C-alpha positions, 0 to 999 in steps of 0.5 A: 412789457410786464412792467408796463402792464403790471407795475403801478404808476410810480414803478413805470414812471421810474423804470421804464423811459431809462429802460427805453433810453437803454440808460438802465439794464436788467437781468432775470433771476428765475431759475435755481439749481433745484428750479429750472423747467419746473420753475413753479418749484423756486424756493428762493425767499422773500420775507416781509419786514415792517415795510420791507422784504428780507431775500435768501436763496440763489439763482442759477443762469442770470445772464448779463448780470455783469452789465445789470443795474437791477434784477427782475426777481422771482421770489416765494412770499408764501410758502404754504401756498401752492406753488403756483399761488405763493410767488412774488416778483421784485426789483432787485438794484445790484448794488443792494447789500448782500448781494454777489454773483460768480461766473459759469462759463459756458461752451457759447462763449459769453458767460452766465451767471450763479447769483447769491441773496442773504439778507437782502433788504428791498422795500414792499414798493419793489414788488411789482403786482399783487404779493403772492400773484407773481405767477401771471406776471412771470408767463407774461413775461416769458411769452414776450421773451420766447418771441424775442429770442427768436427774431429772424433778423440774426439769420438774416443777416447770416443768410445774405453774408453767407451768399456774397461770400459764396458769390466771391468765393472760388471752390478747388475746381475754380467755379464759385461756391455758390454755383454747386447745387448743393449750396444752392438748394442749403441757401434756398432751405434756409430762405424759405424757413427764414421767411415763414419765421418772418411771418411768425413774427409778425403775425404775433407783432400783430396780435399783440400790438391790436390788442386781438391777443390777451392784454397785448400779449402772445397767446402762450401757444403762439409764443411757445410754437414760435420759440420751437420753429423758432430755435430749431430753425437757427441751429438747423441754419447755422449748420447749414451756413457752416456747411457751406463755408467749409473747414473756415466757419469753425475758426473763432473770430479771433484765429487767422482765416476765420471767414466772416470774423468767425461769426457763425461759428460763435452764432451756432454755439449760442442758437444751442442754447436758446433751444432751452432758453426760456424754457425748454421746447419739450416743455413748449410743445406740451404747453402747445398740446395743453393750450392750444390743442386741449390735450391732458397735460403730459405724465411726469 
């Protein structure tokens, strides 16, 4: 969406059709060892050299790098400007000379990575948006990302599978698992909250598609509120669903006796990451307070 909004006609014609056809994969190079929640403190440099830019630096938590064709990279192009003003965005091919990466293993299972840029040369045409004007592109992208992280679809599938499992599984007393009161309460609680998340998703999608929100982009507070509610619901919902399954819920998918192919165990671990991916939920609460409630920024 950000390339669609800020890219040149040439950039959009070159990349958007392939992205829409799933013929091209991108990853995001933003966070750094010393710039995570304070993203504007990033230090990866892009220095103009004639019609090119030379990039040097390191990024952290770059997911999907093993499959990516391009990195959506944030670089500092003016080290003397205020930190929010000297950033530019680039499309960097992962085949570029001087680019490398190493895997970072996490408890969630899928690896993320650290990426390195050593004299990586890209043409000036790889820059999206104005030079030193990358911060609005980053916030635009983050708003879309925060909403995308909180789709209700995964929770709906998990809830349906657990209900079917509970209907067809006997408890120790011979009765069905679904007939236990506490099981019904857990499932009802999740159902109600997932339905509310769906309404949040639809409201934001409507606002963006109708142009009610600025430039077809979710409002910052809406995106942040959806992100906080949706990601914290995910961790709660998967925990409650695992309680219904009992001990077999903790077996991984390649383990004998794993329930529902080990899906809940994997999703529960993955859901924890979503509470800080795309901006920690603590920062999201600050954004909601500042933009929706007109409160002063939190002291740090």
